[in-house]
C-alpha positions, 0 to 999 in steps of 0.5 A: 507475500512473495513473488519472483524477483526481476533480479534474483542476484540483487538483495531486496530493499527493506521498505514499509508502508502505512495501511492507514484506516481513517476512522470516519463514520464510514471508515476509509483507507488513506492513499496517495497518487505518486507524482509522474516524475519519480523514477520508480512507480511514478503516477501509481496509487500507493500507501504512504511509505518507502525505504528504511532510512539508517535511523529507522528503528523498525518498520513502524518507525519507517512507515511513520517517518515516510508518512510524515515526509510524504503527506505531513501525517503527524504520528500523534494522529496514528494508532498502530495496530500491527503488521501484515506479512512481508510483501516481497515485490518483483521490483526488489522491495521487501515491504512491511505493511503497518496497519494503523487507525488514523484520527480524522482530525489529522491535517495532511499536506502532500509533499509536491516532489513525491505526492500528486494527490492524497485521497481516501477510498471507503474501507467497504469498497476495498474489503468487498471481494467483488471489487478485487480483479485478478490479472495475469500476464506472461512476461520474460517467460514467467507468469505474473499475477496481480490484483486491481481494485478500480474505484470511481469517486466524485472526482475521477476514476482511480486504478489501484493495482499491484503491490497496493492492491495486493496488500489491500487484498491481504488485509481483506483476507485477514479480516474475512471469515476465511483466513486460509486465503490470507497471503494468497494474493502475491503480485507475481 
């Protein structure tokens, strides 16, 4: 997935996220609400994940390490299935979405510096195209488009958007009966 970069002169930063499906009787997707004080993407809903560290062998290693650091997810509770196509963001990240199954017996502890909340959204909700809202805006002479997937649980309304919604849209497209749509949900 590619979108026009905000700074085309700066090379994108490698990052990986864990698209974790918690294997409950009704499967769900593990998400976080980032803390409000972070310098990038503060207060947004995101997958556990982040930049590659020097010691990360690959995207899987980066996604698992970041998941451990952000939400305390032990890799022993994770079964990696594969990767979705790269998602290049306008903010300068080249994100590898790592798709995995998560044992519901996992124990999570949010890192209070990075994560305000850890929560789950039913997989059925994010896989229902009726919940995929497309948005567009003209910004600095460039048309930018993105998806959102609003979700209301017992606690609050949640607005899943941008890269997170785009990656979930790609997951939907790859799992749907119309694989030709896969990769068509760029945040631009």
